[in-house]
mmCIF file of the N, C-alpha and C atoms, coordinates in Angstrom:
data_MODEL
# 
_entry.id   MODEL 
# 
loop_
_atom_site.group_PDB 
_atom_site.id 
_atom_site.type_symbol 
_atom_site.label_atom_id 
_atom_site.label_alt_id 
_atom_site.label_comp_id 
_atom_site.label_asym_id 
_atom_site.label_entity_id 
_atom_site.label_seq_id 
_atom_site.pdbx_PDB_ins_code 
_atom_site.Cartn_x 
_atom_site.Cartn_y 
_atom_site.Cartn_z 
_atom_site.occupancy 
_atom_site.B_iso_or_equiv 
_atom_site.pdbx_formal_charge 
_atom_site.auth_seq_id 
_atom_site.auth_comp_id 
_atom_site.auth_asym_id 
_atom_site.auth_atom_id 
_atom_site.pdbx_PDB_model_num 
ATOM 1   N N  . MET A 1 1  ? -8.655  -13.538 11.556  1.00 0.00 ? 1  MET A N  1 
ATOM 2   C CA . MET A 1 1  ? -7.489  -12.761 11.385  1.00 0.00 ? 1  MET A CA 1 
ATOM 3   C C  . MET A 1 1  ? -6.222  -13.576 11.269  1.00 0.00 ? 1  MET A C  1 
ATOM 4   N N  . LYS A 1 2  ? -6.212  -14.632 12.141  1.00 0.00 ? 2  LYS A N  1 
ATOM 5   C CA . LYS A 1 2  ? -5.057  -15.506 12.103  1.00 0.00 ? 2  LYS A CA 1 
ATOM 6   C C  . LYS A 1 2  ? -4.887  -16.222 10.782  1.00 0.00 ? 2  LYS A C  1 
ATOM 7   N N  . ASN A 1 3  ? -6.020  -16.623 10.204  1.00 0.00 ? 3  ASN A N  1 
ATOM 8   C CA . ASN A 1 3  ? -5.934  -17.266 8.933   1.00 0.00 ? 3  ASN A CA 1 
ATOM 9   C C  . ASN A 1 3  ? -5.549  -16.324 7.834   1.00 0.00 ? 3  ASN A C  1 
ATOM 10  N N  . PHE A 1 4  ? -5.836  -15.102 7.908   1.00 0.00 ? 4  PHE A N  1 
ATOM 11  C CA . PHE A 1 4  ? -5.442  -14.119 6.876   1.00 0.00 ? 4  PHE A CA 1 
ATOM 12  C C  . PHE A 1 4  ? -3.958  -13.948 6.892   1.00 0.00 ? 4  PHE A C  1 
ATOM 13  N N  . PHE A 1 5  ? -3.354  -13.735 8.066   1.00 0.00 ? 5  PHE A N  1 
ATOM 14  C CA . PHE A 1 5  ? -1.951  -13.623 8.156   1.00 0.00 ? 5  PHE A CA 1 
ATOM 15  C C  . PHE A 1 5  ? -1.227  -14.884 7.739   1.00 0.00 ? 5  PHE A C  1 
ATOM 16  N N  . LYS A 1 6  ? -1.777  -16.094 8.097   1.00 0.00 ? 6  LYS A N  1 
ATOM 17  C CA . LYS A 1 6  ? -1.239  -17.308 7.635   1.00 0.00 ? 6  LYS A CA 1 
ATOM 18  C C  . LYS A 1 6  ? -1.237  -17.359 6.099   1.00 0.00 ? 6  LYS A C  1 
ATOM 19  N N  . ALA A 1 7  ? -2.308  -16.974 5.542   1.00 0.00 ? 7  ALA A N  1 
ATOM 20  C CA . ALA A 1 7  ? -2.480  -17.008 4.076   1.00 0.00 ? 7  ALA A CA 1 
ATOM 21  C C  . ALA A 1 7  ? -1.584  -15.987 3.434   1.00 0.00 ? 7  ALA A C  1 
ATOM 22  N N  . LEU A 1 8  ? -1.311  -14.845 4.132   1.00 0.00 ? 8  LEU A N  1 
ATOM 23  C CA . LEU A 1 8  ? -0.543  -13.710 3.503   1.00 0.00 ? 8  LEU A CA 1 
ATOM 24  C C  . LEU A 1 8  ? 0.912   -14.204 3.377   1.00 0.00 ? 8  LEU A C  1 
ATOM 25  N N  . PHE A 1 9  ? 1.409   -14.953 4.374   1.00 0.00 ? 9  PHE A N  1 
ATOM 26  C CA . PHE A 1 9  ? 2.856   -15.382 4.329   1.00 0.00 ? 9  PHE A CA 1 
ATOM 27  C C  . PHE A 1 9  ? 3.012   -16.722 3.684   1.00 0.00 ? 9  PHE A C  1 
ATOM 28  N N  . ASN A 1 10 ? 2.030   -17.320 3.172   1.00 0.00 ? 10 ASN A N  1 
ATOM 29  C CA . ASN A 1 10 ? 2.056   -18.606 2.459   1.00 0.00 ? 10 ASN A CA 1 
ATOM 30  C C  . ASN A 1 10 ? 2.583   -18.320 1.016   1.00 0.00 ? 10 ASN A C  1 
ATOM 31  N N  . ASP A 1 11 ? 3.422   -19.150 0.557   1.00 0.00 ? 11 ASP A N  1 
ATOM 32  C CA . ASP A 1 11 ? 3.944   -18.919 -0.820  1.00 0.00 ? 11 ASP A CA 1 
ATOM 33  C C  . ASP A 1 11 ? 2.899   -19.154 -1.953  1.00 0.00 ? 11 ASP A C  1 
ATOM 34  N N  . ASN A 1 12 ? 1.909   -20.010 -1.698  1.00 0.00 ? 12 ASN A N  1 
ATOM 35  C CA . ASN A 1 12 ? 0.890   -20.228 -2.722  1.00 0.00 ? 12 ASN A CA 1 
ATOM 36  C C  . ASN A 1 12 ? -0.455  -19.528 -2.241  1.00 0.00 ? 12 ASN A C  1 
ATOM 37  N N  . ASN A 1 13 ? -0.498  -18.253 -2.436  1.00 0.00 ? 13 ASN A N  1 
ATOM 38  C CA . ASN A 1 13 ? -1.705  -17.536 -2.077  1.00 0.00 ? 13 ASN A CA 1 
ATOM 39  C C  . ASN A 1 13 ? -2.172  -16.653 -3.119  1.00 0.00 ? 13 ASN A C  1 
ATOM 40  N N  . THR A 1 14 ? -3.352  -16.138 -2.995  1.00 0.00 ? 14 THR A N  1 
ATOM 41  C CA . THR A 1 14 ? -3.939  -15.255 -3.978  1.00 0.00 ? 14 THR A CA 1 
ATOM 42  C C  . THR A 1 14 ? -3.821  -13.765 -3.550  1.00 0.00 ? 14 THR A C  1 
ATOM 43  N N  . ILE A 1 15 ? -3.177  -13.477 -2.445  1.00 0.00 ? 15 ILE A N  1 
ATOM 44  C CA . ILE A 1 15 ? -3.098  -12.156 -1.881  1.00 0.00 ? 15 ILE A CA 1 
ATOM 45  C C  . ILE A 1 15 ? -1.840  -11.513 -2.566  1.00 0.00 ? 15 ILE A C  1 
ATOM 46  N N  . ASN A 1 16 ? -2.017  -10.332 -3.068  1.00 0.00 ? 16 ASN A N  1 
ATOM 47  C CA . ASN A 1 16 ? -0.917  -9.549  -3.618  1.00 0.00 ? 16 ASN A CA 1 
ATOM 48  C C  . ASN A 1 16 ? -0.301  -8.799  -2.460  1.00 0.00 ? 16 ASN A C  1 
ATOM 49  N N  . GLU A 1 17 ? 0.860   -9.243  -1.951  1.00 0.00 ? 17 GLU A N  1 
ATOM 50  C CA . GLU A 1 17 ? 1.479   -8.653  -0.865  1.00 0.00 ? 17 GLU A CA 1 
ATOM 51  C C  . GLU A 1 17 ? 1.904   -7.176  -1.081  1.00 0.00 ? 17 GLU A C  1 
ATOM 52  N N  . LYS A 1 18 ? 2.305   -6.823  -2.250  1.00 0.00 ? 18 LYS A N  1 
ATOM 53  C CA . LYS A 1 18 ? 2.715   -5.447  -2.573  1.00 0.00 ? 18 LYS A CA 1 
ATOM 54  C C  . LYS A 1 18 ? 1.474   -4.501  -2.432  1.00 0.00 ? 18 LYS A C  1 
ATOM 55  N N  . SER A 1 19 ? 0.390   -4.944  -2.904  1.00 0.00 ? 19 SER A N  1 
ATOM 56  C CA . SER A 1 19 ? -0.882  -4.165  -2.861  1.00 0.00 ? 19 SER A CA 1 
ATOM 57  C C  . SER A 1 19 ? -1.256  -3.983  -1.364  1.00 0.00 ? 19 SER A C  1 
ATOM 58  N N  . PHE A 1 20 ? -1.128  -5.057  -0.614  1.00 0.00 ? 20 PHE A N  1 
ATOM 59  C CA . PHE A 1 20 ? -1.529  -5.091  0.846   1.00 0.00 ? 20 PHE A CA 1 
ATOM 60  C C  . PHE A 1 20 ? -0.655  -4.049  1.608   1.00 0.00 ? 20 PHE A C  1 
ATOM 61  N N  . ILE A 1 21 ? 0.654   -4.094  1.376   1.00 0.00 ? 21 ILE A N  1 
ATOM 62  C CA . ILE A 1 21 ? 1.538   -3.091  2.058   1.00 0.00 ? 21 ILE A CA 1 
ATOM 63  C C  . ILE A 1 21 ? 1.208   -1.695  1.635   1.00 0.00 ? 21 ILE A C  1 
ATOM 64  N N  . GLY A 1 22 ? 0.969   -1.493  0.288   1.00 0.00 ? 22 GLY A N  1 
ATOM 65  C CA . GLY A 1 22 ? 0.611   -0.167  -0.184  1.00 0.00 ? 22 GLY A CA 1 
ATOM 66  C C  . GLY A 1 22 ? -0.713  0.346   0.365   1.00 0.00 ? 22 GLY A C  1 
ATOM 67  N N  . PHE A 1 23 ? -1.584  -0.598  0.548   1.00 0.00 ? 23 PHE A N  1 
ATOM 68  C CA . PHE A 1 23 ? -2.914  -0.162  1.129   1.00 0.00 ? 23 PHE A CA 1 
ATOM 69  C C  . PHE A 1 23 ? -2.738  0.217   2.616   1.00 0.00 ? 23 PHE A C  1 
ATOM 70  N N  . CYS A 1 24 ? -1.892  -0.517  3.312   1.00 0.00 ? 24 CYS A N  1 
ATOM 71  C CA . CYS A 1 24 ? -1.642  -0.196  4.706   1.00 0.00 ? 24 CYS A CA 1 
ATOM 72  C C  . CYS A 1 24 ? -0.920  1.125   4.872   1.00 0.00 ? 24 CYS A C  1 
ATOM 73  N N  . ALA A 1 25 ? -0.008  1.477   4.028   1.00 0.00 ? 25 ALA A N  1 
ATOM 74  C CA . ALA A 1 25 ? 0.727   2.739   4.018   1.00 0.00 ? 25 ALA A CA 1 
ATOM 75  C C  . ALA A 1 25 ? -0.319  3.855   3.604   1.00 0.00 ? 25 ALA A C  1 
ATOM 76  N N  . PHE A 1 26 ? -1.184  3.592   2.702   1.00 0.00 ? 26 PHE A N  1 
ATOM 77  C CA . PHE A 1 26 ? -2.198  4.558   2.305   1.00 0.00 ? 26 PHE A CA 1 
ATOM 78  C C  . PHE A 1 26 ? -3.117  4.915   3.566   1.00 0.00 ? 26 PHE A C  1 
ATOM 79  N N  . LEU A 1 27 ? -3.483  3.815   4.271   1.00 0.00 ? 27 LEU A N  1 
ATOM 80  C CA . LEU A 1 27 ? -4.296  4.060   5.460   1.00 0.00 ? 27 LEU A CA 1 
ATOM 81  C C  . LEU A 1 27 ? -3.576  4.852   6.500   1.00 0.00 ? 27 LEU A C  1 
ATOM 82  N N  . MET A 1 28 ? -2.310  4.747   6.640   1.00 0.00 ? 28 MET A N  1 
ATOM 83  C CA . MET A 1 28 ? -1.538  5.527   7.608   1.00 0.00 ? 28 MET A CA 1 
ATOM 84  C C  . MET A 1 28 ? -1.546  6.993   7.128   1.00 0.00 ? 28 MET A C  1 
ATOM 85  N N  . MET A 1 29 ? -1.384  7.209   5.822   1.00 0.00 ? 29 MET A N  1 
ATOM 86  C CA . MET A 1 29 ? -1.415  8.611   5.306   1.00 0.00 ? 29 MET A CA 1 
ATOM 87  C C  . MET A 1 29 ? -2.805  9.249   5.559   1.00 0.00 ? 29 MET A C  1 
ATOM 88  N N  . VAL A 1 30 ? -3.872  8.449   5.381   1.00 0.00 ? 30 VAL A N  1 
ATOM 89  C CA . VAL A 1 30 ? -5.195  8.934   5.576   1.00 0.00 ? 30 VAL A CA 1 
ATOM 90  C C  . VAL A 1 30 ? -5.372  9.258   7.101   1.00 0.00 ? 30 VAL A C  1 
ATOM 91  N N  . GLY A 1 31 ? -4.817  8.371   7.951   1.00 0.00 ? 31 GLY A N  1 
ATOM 92  C CA . GLY A 1 31 ? -4.842  8.604   9.378   1.00 0.00 ? 31 GLY A CA 1 
ATOM 93  C C  . GLY A 1 31 ? -4.150  9.883   9.823   1.00 0.00 ? 31 GLY A C  1 
ATOM 94  N N  . PHE A 1 32 ? -3.009  10.189  9.276   1.00 0.00 ? 32 PHE A N  1 
ATOM 95  C CA . PHE A 1 32 ? -2.273  11.389  9.541   1.00 0.00 ? 32 PHE A CA 1 
ATOM 96  C C  . PHE A 1 32 ? -3.144  12.611  9.045   1.00 0.00 ? 32 PHE A C  1 
ATOM 97  N N  . ALA A 1 33 ? -3.796  12.533  7.890   1.00 0.00 ? 33 ALA A N  1 
ATOM 98  C CA . ALA A 1 33 ? -4.561  13.625  7.369   1.00 0.00 ? 33 ALA A CA 1 
ATOM 99  C C  . ALA A 1 33 ? -5.787  13.860  8.284   1.00 0.00 ? 33 ALA A C  1 
ATOM 100 N N  . VAL A 1 34 ? -6.460  12.818  8.676   1.00 0.00 ? 34 VAL A N  1 
ATOM 101 C CA . VAL A 1 34 ? -7.610  13.021  9.534   1.00 0.00 ? 34 VAL A CA 1 
ATOM 102 C C  . VAL A 1 34 ? -7.166  13.614  10.868  1.00 0.00 ? 34 VAL A C  1 
ATOM 103 N N  . ALA A 1 35 ? -6.062  13.085  11.438  1.00 0.00 ? 35 ALA A N  1 
ATOM 104 C CA . ALA A 1 35 ? -5.596  13.547  12.760  1.00 0.00 ? 35 ALA A CA 1 
ATOM 105 C C  . ALA A 1 35 ? -5.193  15.052  12.603  1.00 0.00 ? 35 ALA A C  1 
ATOM 106 N N  . ASP A 1 36 ? -4.573  15.446  11.501  1.00 0.00 ? 36 ASP A N  1 
ATOM 107 C CA . ASP A 1 36 ? -4.241  16.852  11.234  1.00 0.00 ? 36 ASP A CA 1 
ATOM 108 C C  . ASP A 1 36 ? -5.407  17.706  11.197  1.00 0.00 ? 36 ASP A C  1 
ATOM 109 N N  . ILE A 1 37 ? -6.476  17.260  10.460  1.00 0.00 ? 37 ILE A N  1 
ATOM 110 C CA . ILE A 1 37 ? -7.689  18.044  10.331  1.00 0.00 ? 37 ILE A CA 1 
ATOM 111 C C  . ILE A 1 37 ? -8.376  18.252  11.671  1.00 0.00 ? 37 ILE A C  1 
ATOM 112 N N  . VAL A 1 38 ? -8.493  17.145  12.429  1.00 0.00 ? 38 VAL A N  1 
ATOM 113 C CA . VAL A 1 38 ? -9.064  17.200  13.756  1.00 0.00 ? 38 VAL A CA 1 
ATOM 114 C C  . VAL A 1 38 ? -8.351  18.092  14.707  1.00 0.00 ? 38 VAL A C  1 
ATOM 115 N N  . THR A 1 39 ? -7.046  17.951  14.792  1.00 0.00 ? 39 THR A N  1 
ATOM 116 C CA . THR A 1 39 ? -6.278  18.780  15.667  1.00 0.00 ? 39 THR A CA 1 
ATOM 117 C C  . THR A 1 39 ? -6.220  20.228  15.186  1.00 0.00 ? 39 THR A C  1 
ATOM 118 N N  . GLY A 1 40 ? -6.262  20.440  13.889  1.00 0.00 ? 40 GLY A N  1 
ATOM 119 C CA . GLY A 1 40 ? -6.329  21.795  13.348  1.00 0.00 ? 40 GLY A CA 1 
ATOM 120 C C  . GLY A 1 40 ? -7.692  22.535  13.720  1.00 0.00 ? 40 GLY A C  1 
ATOM 121 N N  . SER A 1 41 ? -8.725  21.709  13.645  1.00 0.00 ? 41 SER A N  1 
ATOM 122 C CA . SER A 1 41 ? -10.018 22.351  14.031  1.00 0.00 ? 41 SER A CA 1 
ATOM 123 C C  . SER A 1 41 ? -10.146 22.657  15.540  1.00 0.00 ? 41 SER A C  1 
ATOM 124 N N  . LEU A 1 42 ? -9.336  21.975  16.319  1.00 0.00 ? 42 LEU A N  1 
ATOM 125 C CA . LEU A 1 42 ? -9.300  22.194  17.763  1.00 0.00 ? 42 LEU A CA 1 
ATOM 126 C C  . LEU A 1 42 ? -8.335  23.273  18.102  1.00 0.00 ? 42 LEU A C  1 
ATOM 127 N N  . GLY A 1 43 ? -7.579  23.849  17.125  1.00 0.00 ? 43 GLY A N  1 
ATOM 128 C CA . GLY A 1 43 ? -6.712  24.909  17.346  1.00 0.00 ? 43 GLY A CA 1 
ATOM 129 C C  . GLY A 1 43 ? -5.333  24.501  17.800  1.00 0.00 ? 43 GLY A C  1 
ATOM 130 N N  . LYS A 1 44 ? -5.022  23.230  17.656  1.00 0.00 ? 44 LYS A N  1 
ATOM 131 C CA . LYS A 1 44 ? -3.633  22.726  17.981  1.00 0.00 ? 44 LYS A CA 1 
ATOM 132 C C  . LYS A 1 44 ? -2.964  22.298  16.703  1.00 0.00 ? 44 LYS A C  1 
ATOM 133 N N  . GLU A 1 45 ? -1.714  22.314  16.845  1.00 0.00 ? 45 GLU A N  1 
ATOM 134 C CA . GLU A 1 45 ? -0.812  21.910  15.692  1.00 0.00 ? 45 GLU A CA 1 
ATOM 135 C C  . GLU A 1 45 ? -0.359  20.456  15.820  1.00 0.00 ? 45 GLU A C  1 
ATOM 136 N N  . LEU A 1 46 ? -0.619  19.675  14.823  1.00 0.00 ? 46 LEU A N  1 
ATOM 137 C CA . LEU A 1 46 ? -0.146  18.269  14.848  1.00 0.00 ? 46 LEU A CA 1 
ATOM 138 C C  . LEU A 1 46 ? 1.287   18.232  14.231  1.00 0.00 ? 46 LEU A C  1 
ATOM 139 N N  . VAL A 1 47 ? 2.232   17.860  14.941  1.00 0.00 ? 47 VAL A N  1 
ATOM 140 C CA . VAL A 1 47 ? 3.619   17.904  14.442  1.00 0.00 ? 47 VAL A CA 1 
ATOM 141 C C  . VAL A 1 47 ? 3.961   16.509  13.945  1.00 0.00 ? 47 VAL A C  1 
ATOM 142 N N  . VAL A 1 48 ? 4.096   16.370  12.641  1.00 0.00 ? 48 VAL A N  1 
ATOM 143 C CA . VAL A 1 48 ? 4.446   15.105  12.003  1.00 0.00 ? 48 VAL A CA 1 
ATOM 144 C C  . VAL A 1 48 ? 5.695   15.420  11.218  1.00 0.00 ? 48 VAL A C  1 
ATOM 145 N N  . GLN A 1 49 ? 6.754   14.731  11.449  1.00 0.00 ? 49 GLN A N  1 
ATOM 146 C CA . GLN A 1 49 ? 8.013   14.929  10.697  1.00 0.00 ? 49 GLN A CA 1 
ATOM 147 C C  . GLN A 1 49 ? 7.736   14.640  9.270   1.00 0.00 ? 49 GLN A C  1 
ATOM 148 N N  . GLU A 1 50 ? 8.328   15.572  8.408   1.00 0.00 ? 50 GLU A N  1 
ATOM 149 C CA . GLU A 1 50 ? 8.072   15.442  7.008   1.00 0.00 ? 50 GLU A CA 1 
ATOM 150 C C  . GLU A 1 50 ? 8.592   14.168  6.407   1.00 0.00 ? 50 GLU A C  1 
ATOM 151 N N  . PHE A 1 51 ? 9.687   13.667  6.919   1.00 0.00 ? 51 PHE A N  1 
ATOM 152 C CA . PHE A 1 51 ? 10.304  12.458  6.361   1.00 0.00 ? 51 PHE A CA 1 
ATOM 153 C C  . PHE A 1 51 ? 9.405   11.225  6.726   1.00 0.00 ? 51 PHE A C  1 
ATOM 154 N N  . ILE A 1 52 ? 8.671   11.255  7.750   1.00 0.00 ? 52 ILE A N  1 
ATOM 155 C CA . ILE A 1 52 ? 7.785   10.101  8.088   1.00 0.00 ? 52 ILE A CA 1 
ATOM 156 C C  . ILE A 1 52 ? 6.640   10.077  7.102   1.00 0.00 ? 52 ILE A C  1 
ATOM 157 N N  . PHE A 1 53 ? 5.968   11.222  6.819   1.00 0.00 ? 53 PHE A N  1 
ATOM 158 C CA . PHE A 1 53 ? 4.912   11.261  5.885   1.00 0.00 ? 53 PHE A CA 1 
ATOM 159 C C  . PHE A 1 53 ? 5.448   10.905  4.463   1.00 0.00 ? 53 PHE A C  1 
ATOM 160 N N  . ASN A 1 54 ? 6.571   11.452  4.065   1.00 0.00 ? 54 ASN A N  1 
ATOM 161 C CA . ASN A 1 54 ? 7.161   11.114  2.822   1.00 0.00 ? 54 ASN A CA 1 
ATOM 162 C C  . ASN A 1 54 ? 7.485   9.704   2.631   1.00 0.00 ? 54 ASN A C  1 
ATOM 163 N N  . ALA A 1 55 ? 7.892   9.012   3.717   1.00 0.00 ? 55 ALA A N  1 
ATOM 164 C CA . ALA A 1 55 ? 8.225   7.587   3.651   1.00 0.00 ? 55 ALA A CA 1 
ATOM 165 C C  . ALA A 1 55 ? 6.951   6.782   3.392   1.00 0.00 ? 55 ALA A C  1 
ATOM 166 N N  . PHE A 1 56 ? 5.866   7.124   4.007   1.00 0.00 ? 56 PHE A N  1 
ATOM 167 C CA . PHE A 1 56 ? 4.610   6.455   3.745   1.00 0.00 ? 56 PHE A CA 1 
ATOM 168 C C  . PHE A 1 56 ? 4.094   6.760   2.305   1.00 0.00 ? 56 PHE A C  1 
ATOM 169 N N  . MET A 1 57 ? 4.342   7.966   1.817   1.00 0.00 ? 57 MET A N  1 
ATOM 170 C CA . MET A 1 57 ? 3.928   8.313   0.461   1.00 0.00 ? 57 MET A CA 1 
ATOM 171 C C  . MET A 1 57 ? 4.748   7.493   -0.541  1.00 0.00 ? 57 MET A C  1 
ATOM 172 N N  . VAL A 1 58 ? 6.047   7.391   -0.352  1.00 0.00 ? 58 VAL A N  1 
ATOM 173 C CA . VAL A 1 58 ? 6.884   6.663   -1.315  1.00 0.00 ? 58 VAL A CA 1 
ATOM 174 C C  . VAL A 1 58 ? 6.572   5.197   -1.265  1.00 0.00 ? 58 VAL A C  1 
ATOM 175 N N  . LEU A 1 59 ? 6.291   4.695   -0.068  1.00 0.00 ? 59 LEU A N  1 
ATOM 176 C CA . LEU A 1 59 ? 5.962   3.319   0.137   1.00 0.00 ? 59 LEU A CA 1 
ATOM 177 C C  . LEU A 1 59 ? 4.625   2.983   -0.600  1.00 0.00 ? 59 LEU A C  1 
ATOM 178 N N  . THR A 1 60 ? 3.649   3.845   -0.491  1.00 0.00 ? 60 THR A N  1 
ATOM 179 C CA . THR A 1 60 ? 2.368   3.682   -1.165  1.00 0.00 ? 60 THR A CA 1 
ATOM 180 C C  . THR A 1 60 ? 2.539   3.712   -2.654  1.00 0.00 ? 60 THR A C  1 
ATOM 181 N N  . LEU A 1 61 ? 3.189   4.722   -3.182  1.00 0.00 ? 61 LEU A N  1 
ATOM 182 C CA . LEU A 1 61 ? 3.377   4.820   -4.629  1.00 0.00 ? 61 LEU A CA 1 
ATOM 183 C C  . LEU A 1 61 ? 4.244   3.780   -5.168  1.00 0.00 ? 61 LEU A C  1 
ATOM 184 N N  . GLY A 1 62 ? 5.322   3.359   -4.455  1.00 0.00 ? 62 GLY A N  1 
ATOM 185 C CA . GLY A 1 62 ? 6.174   2.330   -4.890  1.00 0.00 ? 62 GLY A CA 1 
ATOM 186 C C  . GLY A 1 62 ? 5.473   0.923   -4.929  1.00 0.00 ? 62 GLY A C  1 
ATOM 187 N N  . SER A 1 63 ? 4.696   0.677   -3.822  1.00 0.00 ? 63 SER A N  1 
ATOM 188 C CA . SER A 1 63 ? 3.980   -0.626  -3.784  1.00 0.00 ? 63 SER A CA 1 
ATOM 189 C C  . SER A 1 63 ? 2.983   -0.788  -4.936  1.00 0.00 ? 63 SER A C  1 
ATOM 190 N N  . PHE A 1 64 ? 2.205   0.311   -5.109  1.00 0.00 ? 64 PHE A N  1 
ATOM 191 C CA . PHE A 1 64 ? 1.179   0.190   -6.131  1.00 0.00 ? 64 PHE A CA 1 
ATOM 192 C C  . PHE A 1 64 ? 1.809   0.259   -7.552  1.00 0.00 ? 64 PHE A C  1 
ATOM 193 N N  . GLY A 1 65 ? 2.838   0.959   -7.656  1.00 0.00 ? 65 GLY A N  1 
ATOM 194 C CA . GLY A 1 65 ? 3.556   1.007   -8.984  1.00 0.00 ? 65 GLY A CA 1 
ATOM 195 C C  . GLY A 1 65 ? 4.233   -0.333  -9.313  1.00 0.00 ? 65 GLY A C  1 
ATOM 196 N N  . ILE A 1 66 ? 4.834   -0.933  -8.385  1.00 0.00 ? 66 ILE A N  1 
ATOM 197 C CA . ILE A 1 66 ? 5.446   -2.237  -8.600  1.00 0.00 ? 66 ILE A CA 1 
ATOM 198 C C  . ILE A 1 66 ? 4.377   -3.329  -8.840  1.00 0.00 ? 66 ILE A C  1 
ATOM 199 N N  . ALA A 1 67 ? 3.276   -3.246  -8.084  1.00 0.00 ? 67 ALA A N  1 
ATOM 200 C CA . ALA A 1 67 ? 2.162   -4.227  -8.313  1.00 0.00 ? 67 ALA A CA 1 
ATOM 201 C C  . ALA A 1 67 ? 1.586   -4.005  -9.722  1.00 0.00 ? 67 ALA A C  1 
ATOM 202 N N  . SER A 1 68 ? 1.449   -2.798  -10.161 1.00 0.00 ? 68 SER A N  1 
ATOM 203 C CA . SER A 1 68 ? 0.905   -2.552  -11.511 1.00 0.00 ? 68 SER A CA 1 
ATOM 204 C C  . SER A 1 68 ? 1.792   -3.021  -12.590 1.00 0.00 ? 68 SER A C  1 
ATOM 205 N N  . ILE A 1 69 ? 3.160   -2.778  -12.476 1.00 0.00 ? 69 ILE A N  1 
ATOM 206 C CA . ILE A 1 69 ? 4.074   -3.233  -13.441 1.00 0.00 ? 69 ILE A CA 1 
ATOM 207 C C  . ILE A 1 69 ? 4.106   -4.742  -13.442 1.00 0.00 ? 69 ILE A C  1 
ATOM 208 N N  . ASP A 1 70 ? 4.164   -5.347  -12.252 1.00 0.00 ? 70 ASP A N  1 
ATOM 209 C CA . ASP A 1 70 ? 4.130   -6.778  -12.177 1.00 0.00 ? 70 ASP A CA 1 
ATOM 210 C C  . ASP A 1 70 ? 2.929   -7.391  -12.884 1.00 0.00 ? 70 ASP A C  1 
ATOM 211 N N  . LYS A 1 71 ? 1.776   -6.795  -12.634 1.00 0.00 ? 71 LYS A N  1 
ATOM 212 C CA . LYS A 1 71 ? 0.573   -7.291  -13.347 1.00 0.00 ? 71 LYS A CA 1 
ATOM 213 C C  . LYS A 1 71 ? 0.678   -7.087  -14.832 1.00 0.00 ? 71 LYS A C  1 
ATOM 214 N N  . TRP A 1 72 ? 1.209   -6.008  -15.244 1.00 0.00 ? 72 TRP A N  1 
ATOM 215 C CA . TRP A 1 72 ? 1.382   -5.758  -16.697 1.00 0.00 ? 72 TRP A CA 1 
ATOM 216 C C  . TRP A 1 72 ? 2.339   -6.726  -17.385 1.00 0.00 ? 72 TRP A C  1 
ATOM 217 N N  . ILE A 1 73 ? 3.383   -7.012  -16.665 1.00 0.00 ? 73 ILE A N  1 
ATOM 218 C CA . ILE A 1 73 ? 4.450   -7.897  -17.275 1.00 0.00 ? 73 ILE A CA 1 
ATOM 219 C C  . ILE A 1 73 ? 3.905   -9.351  -17.241 1.00 0.00 ? 73 ILE A C  1 
ATOM 220 N N  . ASN A 1 74 ? 3.193   -9.753  -16.143 1.00 0.00 ? 74 ASN A N  1 
ATOM 221 C CA . ASN A 1 74 ? 2.580   -11.107 -16.241 1.00 0.00 ? 74 ASN A CA 1 
ATOM 222 C C  . ASN A 1 74 ? 1.533   -11.238 -17.286 1.00 0.00 ? 74 ASN A C  1 
ATOM 223 N N  . LYS A 1 75 ? 0.761   -10.202 -17.521 1.00 0.00 ? 75 LYS A N  1 
ATOM 224 C CA . LYS A 1 75 ? -0.218  -10.176 -18.582 1.00 0.00 ? 75 LYS A CA 1 
ATOM 225 C C  . LYS A 1 75 ? 0.449   -10.347 -19.951 1.00 0.00 ? 75 LYS A C  1 
ATOM 226 N N  . SER A 1 76 ? 1.520   -9.578  -20.159 1.00 0.00 ? 76 SER A N  1 
ATOM 227 C CA . SER A 1 76 ? 2.224   -9.629  -21.388 1.00 0.00 ? 76 SER A CA 1 
ATOM 228 C C  . SER A 1 76 ? 2.771   -11.093 -21.657 1.00 0.00 ? 76 SER A C  1 
ATOM 229 N N  . LYS A 1 77 ? 3.423   -11.629 -20.588 1.00 0.00 ? 77 LYS A N  1 
ATOM 230 C CA . LYS A 1 77 ? 3.943   -12.992 -20.723 1.00 0.00 ? 77 LYS A CA 1 
ATOM 231 C C  . LYS A 1 77 ? 2.797   -14.017 -21.050 1.00 0.00 ? 77 LYS A C  1 
ATOM 232 N N  . GLY A 1 78 ? 1.684   -13.846 -20.422 1.00 0.00 ? 78 GLY A N  1 
ATOM 233 C CA . GLY A 1 78 ? 0.571   -14.807 -20.663 1.00 0.00 ? 78 GLY A CA 1 
ATOM 234 C C  . GLY A 1 78 ? 0.079   -14.673 -22.086 1.00 0.00 ? 78 GLY A C  1 
ATOM 235 N N  . GLU A 1 79 ? 0.051   -13.475 -22.651 1.00 0.00 ? 79 GLU A N  1 
ATOM 236 C CA . GLU A 1 79 ? -0.389  -13.256 -24.042 1.00 0.00 ? 79 GLU A CA 1 
ATOM 237 C C  . GLU A 1 79 ? 0.590   -13.839 -24.997 1.00 0.00 ? 79 GLU A C  1 
ATOM 238 N N  . SER A 1 80 ? 1.809   -13.677 -24.758 1.00 0.00 ? 80 SER A N  1 
ATOM 239 C CA . SER A 1 80 ? 2.944   -14.156 -25.660 1.00 0.00 ? 80 SER A CA 1 
ATOM 240 C C  . SER A 1 80 ? 3.024   -15.669 -25.634 1.00 0.00 ? 80 SER A C  1 
ATOM 241 N N  . ASN A 1 81 ? 2.577   -16.281 -24.503 1.00 0.00 ? 81 ASN A N  1 
ATOM 242 C CA . ASN A 1 81 ? 2.617   -17.789 -24.401 1.00 0.00 ? 81 ASN A CA 1 
ATOM 243 C C  . ASN A 1 81 ? 1.350   -18.390 -24.889 1.00 0.00 ? 81 ASN A C  1 
ATOM 244 N N  . GLY A 1 82 ? 0.359   -17.615 -25.314 1.00 0.00 ? 82 GLY A N  1 
ATOM 245 C CA . GLY A 1 82 ? -0.904  -18.070 -25.745 1.00 0.00 ? 82 GLY A CA 1 
ATOM 246 C C  . GLY A 1 82 ? -1.907  -18.301 -24.634 1.00 0.00 ? 82 GLY A C  1 
ATOM 247 N N  . GLU A 1 83 ? -1.510  -17.926 -23.398 1.00 0.00 ? 83 GLU A N  1 
ATOM 248 C CA . GLU A 1 83 ? -2.407  -18.092 -22.255 1.00 0.00 ? 83 GLU A CA 1 
ATOM 249 C C  . GLU A 1 83 ? -3.133  -16.835 -22.021 1.00 0.00 ? 83 GLU A C  1 
ATOM 250 N N  . GLN A 1 84 ? -4.208  -16.939 -21.202 1.00 0.00 ? 84 GLN A N  1 
ATOM 251 C CA . GLN A 1 84 ? -4.948  -15.749 -20.809 1.00 0.00 ? 84 GLN A CA 1 
ATOM 252 C C  . GLN A 1 84 ? -5.324  -15.764 -19.408 1.00 0.00 ? 84 GLN A C  1 
# 
């Protein structure tokens, strides 16, 4: 785990940081959903502030959107330079 975080913050790595942050935010949204289902089945209400869930949703969509656009732009630049 220590090597993973060391590689994550290294400038010359193969890890896409935007996708990693988006995946972590997605896991938090899934965690909220599972907790809501479990507490709902137990007859209790899980109170999650709407702005917290929306923040994770925007972070997930933004991270994956930026990563996709970045990948598309880099692919376009590679093809225009004759690289693949």
